[in-house]
N, C-alpha and C positions, 0 to 999 in steps of 0.2 A: 216833199211832194213825191207821191208814188210814181213809179215808172209807168208810162203809157205806151203800150205797144204800137198804137196808131201813130205816135209821134215819130217813129222810125220808118213809116211807110214811104216807099219810093227811094230810100237810101240804100246804096250798094257799096260793098267794100271794093276799093281800088288798091292794088298792090304796087308798091314802089321798091325796086331793087336798090340796095345801098352798095356803096363801094366796098370791095373786099376788106379793106383795112379801116373801115369806119370805126371811130372811137367807141361806139356803143357796143361793138362786137356783134350786132344784129345783121342779118343778111337782107332783111326787108322790113318795110313798115307798111301798114295799111291805113288808109284814110277813108272817111265816108264821102260819097259823092252822089249827086242827083243828076239824072239825065237832063240834058239841055234840049228843050224844044222837041222832044221825041227822037232826037238824033241818037242812033245806037252807039255811036263812037265818041260822043262829047259829053263830059260830066263836069259839073261845078263842084269844087271841093267845099265840103261842109264842116270841116274842123281843122285844127292846126296841127302840123307835124311836129314830132319831137326830134326826129333824126334826119328826115329828108331835107335836102337843101334846094333852094330855088323854086319853091312852091309855097303858096300861102292860102289861107281861107278866102273863098270866093273866086279863086282863079278857075279858069275853064281849061280842062285838059282833054287830050284825046287818049283813048285806050285801045288796046288790042285784047281780044277775047281768046283765051287758050282753049284747047280742045275740051277741057273739063268745064268751060264756062267762066273761068276766073278772069276778072278784069285786071289788066296789067297796064300801068302807065306807059304812054308813048311820048307825048310832048305837051308842053304848055301852049295853048292856043290863044288865050286872052287873059290879061291880068285883072285882078279884082282891086288892086291898089293897096292891099294890106301888106304889112311887114310881119315877119315872125322872128321872135327871139326865144332862146331857150336858157332858162335859169337852172343851174345845178347847185344843190345845197344839202346840208346835213338834214336828216329827217326831223320834221316837226320843230324847226328853228323858230322860236317865239318872236324873233325880230322880223320875220317875213311879213306879218300883218301890218306893221308900221309902214313898211315900204309899199306894200300892195295897196293900201288905202289911197296912196298918192297916185299910183299907176291907174287904178280903177277910176279915180276921179278924172283922169285924162282920157278915159274911153277904152282902156285895155281890158281884155278878158283873158282867161287862161284855162288850160287843161292840165291836169296833174296826174302823175304816175310815180309810184315808188319802185325803184329798180336797183339792181346791183351793177356797179361800174368798177372794174378791177377788184372784184370781190368785196366791195364796200357798199353798204346800203345808202342810197341817195334819194332825195326828192327831186324830180324833174318837173319843171313848169314850161309848157309851150305857151308863150305869150303872144296873143294876137294884138297888133297895133293897127286900128282902123285907118283908112286913108285920110280921114278928116282930123286925126289926132296930131298934136304937136310933137313930132318925132324928136326934135331937139331937147325939149323938156323931159321926155320919156327917157332918152338916152342918158341924160344927166343922172337920172334916178338909178338906171342900170349901173352906171359907173360908180355912183356913191355906194350902192349896195355891195359892189365888188370891192371897193376900197375899204369898206368896213367889215370885210370877210363874212358877209351874209350869204353870198353866192358867187359863183363865177357865171359869166354869161357869154352867149355866142349868138351872132346874127346868122340865122338860117336863110332868110330871104329879105332883101330890101325892096319893098314894093312902092315906097314913097318916092316922089319926085324930089330930089335933093338939089338945092340951088347954092 
């Protein structure tokens, strides 16, 4: 499908500062957001973070605008109920699709980026787990993939109600 410029209309970049010693080595991450009800300081997050902890897709955040007009994360105002996990794996591991089919069937989606961690090329997947998904079943698949050396995974944000 070709890129549609109008599909990004209303989306703005929000910058999140990362801890100085973050494992990624990155100083910040940007996520897409859309303004909430015309409020200049509230934005709904429209994608999943790779590095930022404690924020997920559809969370509402407040921002501060810098002198140059850059939007910088201030606080989470409301939760969207989604959880975010990050998978780190060897580039183009053919076993990924076997596991991903099961995760997708349970409602998960992902964003992908290839990057270097400790001078080694890796594939990163930011996995969005919707509020309605069975987190226990999904977590079992994450553990299974890690036990089979397909990936290592990390929970970036737990938005589900755990009982």
